[in-house]
C-alpha positions as CSV (number, residue, x, y, z in Angstrom):
1,X,-120.3,251.8,-18.0
2,X,-117.5,254.1,-16.8
3,X,-120.2,256.8,-15.8
4,X,-122.0,254.1,-13.8
5,X,-118.9,253.1,-11.8
6,X,-118.1,256.8,-11.1
7,X,-121.6,257.3,-9.8
8,X,-121.4,254.3,-7.6
9,X,-118.1,255.4,-6.3
10,X,-119.7,258.9,-5.5
11,X,-122.5,257.2,-3.7
12,X,-120.0,255.2,-1.6
13,X,-118.2,258.3,-0.8
14,X,-121.4,259.8,0.6
15,X,-122.8,257.0,2.4
16,X,-120.0,254.5,3.0
17,X,-118.9,256.2,6.2
18,X,-121.9,255.2,8.1
19,X,-120.9,251.6,7.6
20,X,-117.2,252.0,8.7
21,X,-117.9,251.8,12.4
22,X,-118.2,248.1,13.4
23,X,-117.7,245.9,16.5
24,X,-115.5,242.9,17.0
25,X,-116.4,240.7,20.0
26,X,-113.4,240.7,22.3
27,X,-114.7,239.1,25.6
28,X,-118.0,237.9,26.9
29,X,-119.5,236.9,30.3
30,X,-119.3,240.1,32.3
31,X,-122.0,241.1,34.7
32,X,-123.1,244.7,34.2
33,X,-119.8,246.2,33.0
34,X,-119.7,250.0,33.7
35,X,-116.0,250.9,33.1
36,X,-113.0,249.7,31.1
37,X,-109.5,251.1,31.6
38,X,-105.9,250.2,31.5
39,X,-103.0,250.4,34.0
40,X,-100.3,251.2,31.6
41,X,-99.8,247.8,30.2
42,X,-101.5,245.3,27.9
43,X,-104.3,244.4,30.3
44,X,-107.8,245.9,30.4
45,X,-109.5,246.2,33.8
46,X,-113.4,245.8,33.6
47,X,-115.5,247.3,36.4
48,X,-118.7,245.5,37.1
49,X,-121.5,247.5,38.8
50,X,-122.0,244.9,41.5
51,X,-118.5,245.3,42.9
52,X,-115.9,243.3,41.0
53,X,-112.9,244.6,39.1
54,X,-111.9,241.9,36.5
55,X,-108.8,241.6,34.3
56,X,-109.2,241.1,30.6
57,X,-106.0,240.1,28.9
58,X,-104.9,241.2,25.4
59,X,-105.7,237.8,24.0
60,X,-109.4,238.1,25.1
61,X,-109.2,235.9,28.2
62,X,-110.5,236.8,31.6
63,X,-108.7,236.0,34.8
64,X,-110.9,233.8,37.0
65,X,-109.9,235.5,40.2
66,X,-111.1,239.2,40.4
67,X,-108.5,241.9,40.7
68,X,-110.7,243.3,43.6
69,X,-114.1,242.5,45.1
70,X,-115.9,245.3,46.8
71,X,-119.4,243.7,46.6
72,X,-119.9,243.6,50.4
73,X,-119.5,247.4,51.0
74,X,-121.5,248.8,48.1
75,X,-125.1,249.3,47.2
76,X,-125.8,248.7,43.5
77,X,-129.4,249.1,42.9
78,X,-130.5,251.6,40.2
79,X,-127.7,253.9,39.2
80,X,-125.7,253.0,42.2
81,X,-122.7,250.6,42.5
82,X,-119.0,250.3,41.8
83,X,-118.7,253.0,39.1
84,X,-115.3,254.3,38.5
85,X,-111.6,253.1,38.4
86,X,-108.4,255.2,37.9
87,X,-104.8,254.0,38.2
88,X,-102.3,256.5,39.6
89,X,-99.9,257.9,36.9
90,X,-97.1,256.3,38.9
91,X,-98.9,253.0,39.4
92,X,-95.9,250.9,38.0
93,X,-94.0,252.1,41.1
94,X,-96.4,252.9,43.8
95,X,-99.1,250.4,43.0
96,X,-102.0,252.9,44.0
97,X,-105.4,253.0,42.2
98,X,-108.6,254.7,43.1
99,X,-112.3,253.7,42.9
100,X,-115.6,255.4,43.0
101,X,-118.6,253.6,44.5
102,X,-121.8,254.2,46.4
103,X,-121.7,252.7,49.9
104,X,-124.4,250.8,51.7
105,X,-125.9,254.2,52.7
106,X,-126.1,255.3,49.2
107,X,-123.4,257.9,49.4
108,X,-120.4,258.4,47.0
109,X,-117.1,257.2,48.2
110,X,-113.7,257.9,46.7
111,X,-111.1,255.4,48.0
112,X,-107.5,254.4,47.4
113,X,-106.4,250.8,47.1
114,X,-103.1,249.3,46.2
115,X,-101.9,246.1,44.3
116,X,-100.4,243.1,46.0
117,X,-96.7,243.1,46.2
118,X,-96.6,239.5,45.2
119,X,-99.1,239.3,42.4
120,X,-99.8,242.1,39.9
121,X,-103.2,240.5,39.1
122,X,-104.6,240.7,42.7
123,X,-105.2,243.9,44.8
124,X,-105.2,244.2,48.5
125,X,-108.7,244.2,49.9
126,X,-108.1,246.9,52.4
127,X,-108.6,250.5,51.1
128,X,-108.4,254.0,52.5
129,X,-111.4,256.3,52.1
130,X,-110.4,259.9,50.9
131,X,-113.8,261.4,50.5
132,X,-117.5,260.6,51.2
133,X,-120.1,262.8,49.5
134,X,-123.7,262.6,50.7
135,X,-126.3,261.8,48.0
136,X,-129.8,263.0,48.6
137,X,-131.4,260.7,45.9
138,X,-130.4,257.3,44.4
139,X,-129.7,258.8,40.9
140,X,-127.3,261.2,39.3
141,X,-124.3,259.9,41.0
142,X,-121.8,260.5,38.2
143,X,-119.2,257.8,38.7
144,X,-116.2,258.4,36.4
145,X,-112.8,259.3,37.9
146,X,-109.7,260.0,35.7
147,X,-106.2,261.4,36.2
148,X,-105.8,264.6,34.1
149,X,-102.7,265.7,32.2
150,X,-101.7,267.7,35.3
151,X,-101.5,264.7,37.4
152,X,-104.6,265.4,39.5
153,X,-107.6,263.2,40.0
154,X,-110.8,264.4,38.4
155,X,-114.2,263.3,39.8
156,X,-117.5,263.7,38.0
157,X,-120.3,264.4,40.3
158,X,-124.0,264.4,39.3
159,X,-126.4,266.9,40.9
160,X,-127.6,264.4,43.5
161,X,-130.8,263.5,41.7
162,X,-134.4,264.7,41.6
163,X,-136.0,266.2,38.6
164,X,-134.7,269.6,37.6
165,X,-132.1,269.9,40.4
166,X,-134.5,270.8,43.1
167,X,-131.8,271.8,45.6
168,X,-130.0,274.0,43.0
169,X,-126.8,272.1,43.9
170,X,-125.1,272.2,40.5
171,X,-124.8,276.1,40.7
172,X,-124.1,276.1,44.5
173,X,-120.2,276.5,44.9
174,X,-120.5,275.3,48.5
175,X,-121.8,271.8,47.4
176,X,-119.8,269.1,45.7
177,X,-122.7,267.8,43.8
178,X,-123.2,268.8,40.1
179,X,-119.5,269.5,39.8
180,X,-116.2,268.4,38.4
181,X,-113.9,268.0,41.4
182,X,-110.2,268.1,41.2
183,X,-107.8,266.8,43.9
184,X,-104.1,266.0,44.5
185,X,-103.9,262.5,45.9
186,X,-100.2,262.6,46.6
187,X,-100.6,263.0,50.4
188,X,-99.6,260.6,53.2
189,X,-101.6,262.6,55.8
190,X,-105.4,262.1,56.4
191,X,-107.7,262.7,54.4
192,X,-104.9,261.6,52.0
193,X,-105.6,264.4,49.5
194,X,-105.2,268.1,49.1
195,X,-106.9,270.7,46.8
196,X,-104.6,272.1,44.3
197,X,-103.8,275.8,44.9
198,X,-105.0,276.5,41.4
199,X,-108.5,275.2,42.0
200,X,-110.8,278.3,41.6
201,X,-112.3,278.4,45.0
202,X,-109.1,277.8,47.1
203,X,-108.7,280.7,49.4
204,X,-112.1,282.2,48.2
205,X,-115.7,281.4,49.0
206,X,-116.6,278.0,47.8
207,X,-115.5,274.3,48.3
208,X,-111.8,273.9,47.6
209,X,-112.2,270.6,45.8
210,X,-114.4,272.2,42.9
211,X,-112.8,272.7,39.5
212,X,-116.0,273.3,37.5
213,X,-119.7,273.7,38.2
214,X,-123.1,273.3,36.4
215,X,-123.2,269.5,35.6
216,X,-126.3,267.5,35.7
217,X,-124.9,263.9,35.6
218,X,-121.5,263.6,33.8
219,X,-121.7,259.7,33.8
220,X,-118.6,259.6,31.4
221,X,-115.8,261.9,30.7
222,X,-112.3,261.4,29.3
223,X,-109.0,263.1,28.5
224,X,-107.4,263.0,25.1
225,X,-104.2,261.1,25.9
226,X,-102.2,262.9,23.3
227,X,-103.2,266.6,23.9
228,X,-105.0,266.6,27.3
229,X,-108.3,268.0,26.0
230,X,-111.2,267.2,28.4
231,X,-114.5,265.8,26.9
232,X,-117.6,265.5,29.1
233,X,-120.8,263.8,28.2
234,X,-123.5,265.2,30.4
235,X,-126.9,263.5,30.7
236,X,-129.8,265.8,29.9
237,X,-133.2,266.3,31.6
238,X,-136.1,266.3,29.2
239,X,-134.9,268.0,25.9
240,X,-131.1,267.7,25.2
241,X,-128.1,265.3,25.8
242,X,-124.9,267.4,25.6
243,X,-121.1,266.9,25.0
244,X,-118.7,269.5,26.4
245,X,-115.1,270.0,25.4
246,X,-112.4,272.0,27.3
247,X,-109.1,272.4,25.5
248,X,-105.8,271.9,27.1
249,X,-104.1,273.5,29.1
250,X,-107.3,273.2,31.3
251,X,-108.3,276.6,32.8
252,X,-108.3,277.3,36.5
253,X,-110.9,280.0,36.3
254,X,-114.0,278.1,37.5
255,X,-115.9,276.9,34.5
256,X,-119.7,276.8,34.6
257,X,-121.3,274.2,32.2
258,X,-124.7,275.6,32.7
259,X,-127.1,273.2,34.5
260,X,-129.8,274.0,35.9
261,X,-129.9,277.3,34.1
262,X,-129.5,275.7,30.7
263,X,-130.0,272.2,29.3
264,X,-127.7,272.1,26.4
265,X,-128.0,275.4,24.6
266,X,-131.6,275.8,25.7
267,X,-132.9,277.8,28.7
268,X,-134.1,275.5,31.5
269,X,-134.4,277.5,34.7
270,X,-132.5,280.7,34.8
271,X,-133.8,282.0,38.1
272,X,-130.9,283.5,39.9
273,X,-128.4,282.5,37.3
274,X,-125.4,284.3,35.9
275,X,-125.4,285.8,32.4
276,X,-125.2,283.4,29.5
277,X,-121.8,284.9,28.5
278,X,-120.3,283.3,31.6
279,X,-121.6,279.7,30.6
280,X,-119.4,277.2,28.8
281,X,-122.0,275.8,26.3
282,X,-121.6,272.3,24.7
283,X,-119.8,271.6,21.4
284,X,-122.6,269.2,20.5
285,X,-126.2,268.4,21.6
286,X,-128.9,266.1,20.5
287,X,-132.5,265.9,21.1
288,X,-133.5,263.6,23.9
289,X,-135.8,260.7,22.8
290,X,-135.0,261.2,19.1
291,X,-134.3,258.0,17.4
292,X,-135.0,256.2,20.8
293,X,-132.3,258.0,22.8
294,X,-132.5,258.5,26.4
295,X,-129.0,259.0,28.0
296,X,-125.6,259.9,26.5
297,X,-122.7,257.6,27.1
298,X,-119.4,259.5,26.5
299,X,-116.3,257.9,25.1
300,X,-112.9,259.0,23.8
301,X,-111.1,260.8,21.0
302,X,-109.5,258.0,19.0
303,X,-105.7,258.4,19.2
304,X,-104.7,254.8,18.0
305,X,-102.8,254.0,14.9
306,X,-104.7,251.1,13.5
307,X,-107.6,253.1,11.9
308,X,-106.7,256.3,10.3
309,X,-110.2,257.2,9.4
310,X,-111.0,257.3,13.1
311,X,-108.2,259.6,14.2
312,X,-109.1,262.9,16.1
313,X,-112.7,261.9,16.2
314,X,-114.7,261.7,19.4
315,X,-116.8,258.5,20.0
316,X,-119.9,258.3,22.0
317,X,-123.2,256.5,22.2
318,X,-126.6,256.4,23.8
319,X,-127.8,253.9,26.5
320,X,-131.1,253.3,24.7
321,X,-130.3,253.2,20.9
322,X,-127.0,251.3,20.7
323,X,-125.7,253.4,17.8
324,X,-122.1,254.6,17.9
325,X,-121.3,258.0,16.7
326,X,-118.2,259.9,15.7
327,X,-117.9,263.7,16.1
328,X,-115.2,265.3,14.1
329,X,-113.6,268.8,14.6
330,X,-116.1,270.3,12.2
331,X,-119.1,269.2,14.2
332,X,-120.0,266.5,11.6
333,X,-121.6,263.4,12.9
334,X,-121.0,259.8,11.5
335,X,-123.5,257.3,12.8
336,X,-123.1,253.5,12.8
337,X,-126.0,250.9,12.4
338,X,-127.6,249.7,15.7
339,X,-125.9,247.1,17.6
340,X,-129.1,246.3,19.5
341,X,-129.4,244.3,22.8
342,X,-126.4,245.9,24.4
343,X,-127.3,249.1,26.3
344,X,-123.8,250.5,26.1
345,X,-122.6,252.1,29.4
346,X,-118.9,252.5,28.8
347,X,-116.1,252.9,26.4
348,X,-112.6,251.9,27.1
349,X,-109.1,252.8,25.9
350,X,-106.1,250.5,25.8
351,X,-102.5,251.5,26.2
352,X,-102.3,252.1,22.3
353,X,-105.3,254.3,22.1
354,X,-107.5,251.5,20.6
355,X,-111.2,251.7,21.7
356,X,-113.5,249.3,23.3
357,X,-117.2,249.4,24.3
358,X,-119.3,247.3,26.7
359,X,-123.0,246.7,27.1
360,X,-124.5,246.4,30.5
361,X,-127.3,244.1,29.1
362,X,-125.1,241.9,26.8
363,X,-122.1,241.6,29.2
364,X,-119.9,241.7,26.1
365,X,-116.7,243.8,25.6
366,X,-116.3,244.7,21.9
367,X,-113.4,246.2,20.1
368,X,-114.4,249.1,17.9
369,X,-113.0,248.6,14.4
370,X,-113.1,250.3,11.0
371,X,-114.3,248.0,8.1
372,X,-114.0,250.5,5.4
373,X,-112.1,249.5,2.4
374,X,-108.5,250.8,1.9
375,X,-109.2,251.0,-1.8
376,X,-112.9,251.1,-2.9
377,X,-111.8,249.8,-6.3
378,X,-111.3,246.3,-4.7
379,X,-115.0,245.5,-5.1
380,X,-115.6,247.8,-8.1
381,X,-113.1,245.7,-10.1
382,X,-114.8,242.4,-9.3
383,X,-112.9,241.1,-6.1
384,X,-114.5,239.9,-2.9
385,X,-113.4,238.0,0.1
386,X,-115.5,235.7,2.2
387,X,-116.0,235.0,5.0
388,X,-114.9,238.3,6.6
389,X,-114.6,238.1,9.6
390,X,-112.8,234.8,9.0
391,X,-111.2,232.1,11.1
392,X,-109.4,229.2,9.4
393,X,-109.6,230.3,5.7
394,X,-110.8,232.8,3.3
395,X,-111.9,232.6,-0.3
396,X,-110.8,235.2,-2.8
397,X,-113.2,235.6,-5.6
398,X,-112.1,237.2,-8.9
399,X,-114.2,238.2,-12.0
400,X,-113.6,236.2,-15.1
401,X,-111.3,238.8,-16.8
402,X,-109.3,240.5,-14.0
403,X,-108.0,237.4,-12.3
404,X,-105.7,237.7,-9.3
405,X,-102.2,236.2,-9.6
406,X,-100.8,236.8,-6.1
407,X,-102.2,237.5,-2.6
408,X,-100.3,239.2,0.3
409,X,-101.6,239.5,3.8
410,X,-100.0,242.2,6.1
411,X,-100.4,243.0,9.8
412,X,-101.4,246.6,10.8
413,X,-97.6,247.4,11.2
414,X,-96.9,246.4,7.6
415,X,-95.3,243.1,8.2
416,X,-95.9,240.6,5.5
417,X,-97.3,237.5,6.9
418,X,-98.7,235.5,4.1
419,X,-97.8,235.5,0.4
420,X,-99.4,233.0,-2.1
421,X,-99.5,232.6,-5.7
422,X,-102.9,232.2,-7.1
423,X,-104.3,229.7,-9.5
424,X,-106.0,231.2,-12.5
425,X,-109.3,230.3,-11.1
426,X,-112.3,232.6,-10.2
427,X,-112.1,231.3,-6.7
428,X,-109.0,230.6,-4.5
429,X,-108.9,229.4,-0.9
430,X,-106.2,230.7,1.3
431,X,-105.5,229.3,4.8
432,X,-105.6,231.9,7.6
433,X,-105.3,229.6,10.7
434,X,-101.7,231.0,11.3
435,X,-103.1,234.5,12.0
436,X,-104.0,235.8,15.5
437,X,-107.3,237.5,16.1
438,X,-107.1,241.0,14.7
439,X,-107.2,243.3,11.7
440,X,-105.1,242.7,8.6
441,X,-104.5,244.2,5.1
442,X,-105.1,242.1,2.0
443,X,-103.3,243.0,-1.2
444,X,-104.2,241.2,-4.4
445,X,-102.1,241.6,-7.6
446,X,-103.9,240.8,-10.8
447,X,-102.6,239.1,-14.0
448,X,-102.3,242.6,-15.5
449,X,-100.0,243.9,-12.7
450,X,-102.7,246.0,-10.9
451,X,-103.0,245.9,-7.0
452,X,-106.2,246.2,-5.0
453,X,-106.5,246.2,-1.2
454,X,-109.1,245.7,1.5
455,X,-109.2,244.7,5.1
456,X,-109.5,241.4,6.7
457,X,-110.8,240.7,10.3
458,X,-109.7,237.4,11.9
459,X,-111.8,236.4,14.9
């Protein structure tokens, strides 16, 4: 019997990780969500492709009145729309935030807005345009904007569309398409931004705003909030989806991520291209259309404290197969089951580094959680809890020999919230209606003095 238990434990160690990544519904009813971010407080801001920015509170409620409504000045067909949102690093004092949208002519606009002085949940409807970039096609608009650890605003620009980058825009240093742009938005003089002197083409041939070249469609990129590393998920052409990583401190030498010369690590069209030694190749790629994939959706490195198994792993997914993946520092991928019916378009990060994800089809924002057991012996020794996730109560089921004598429930910070003595029965019911929605640790002490632990989800 002991050998059988050891073998089961071994199998769980091999295959259990694939089941660790789970989703907890956090809020529903969004219309085509494409971005989730925070403003340095407990609120989340959800960007809807059609032009609304809505506030999602920490208790899962959604404000009735939008934070901002830009629906009248954007085009949202296809890949166009209101696509990006970034709050100034000094937002708490200056109230500035920035958006990325495609205007009614189909061109990319980067604009600055500011919050109302009388209501932190409402923005002023008048903005200031910093930059307009002509788009030759309706697709490959990029869309994400983020402030980097250097305080500058980074803007992900696609190559302008068309198969194979027909205008060779991504490799053209005199064109802002197919680039990562970097600008300093702390200017009170039109056009209300400057190009940092450390940008690679300032004072040289090439556009001053460019920080890196060779991107096809960097739909999502992010900075590790703890160490400043930059992660870019670049959508592929016909063969590979790729993920690029640049370690902090970020270089100012003019990186080239390869497109249209290379798609991932593979040669695509090297006519007139620089040597491969000058290319920054991805840290991970996967075959396009494998397992139903079609378009990578990049996320974040998990930097929260709730789920230790997630720490220092990069989360990403694909628009078409709805499986969430974790990439660790050794290049090993852990894949979840499929959460079908979502078409995931964006991840989000709250002020504590906890991660969220939204589906453009489902209109649901989920919290990403780890359902792995703290101690795999919990079930191996005959204990189980149901329902899990729970609401009003849970039932602790023991085996006939190793009965439980006490149950304790802690929050993720280690605070004891519930402590009940157990009847010497196989099943005990414990009320949980005093617990708020979230993740908890359950500890069961047996009649023999042993302790076993597992996680409980309250929804």
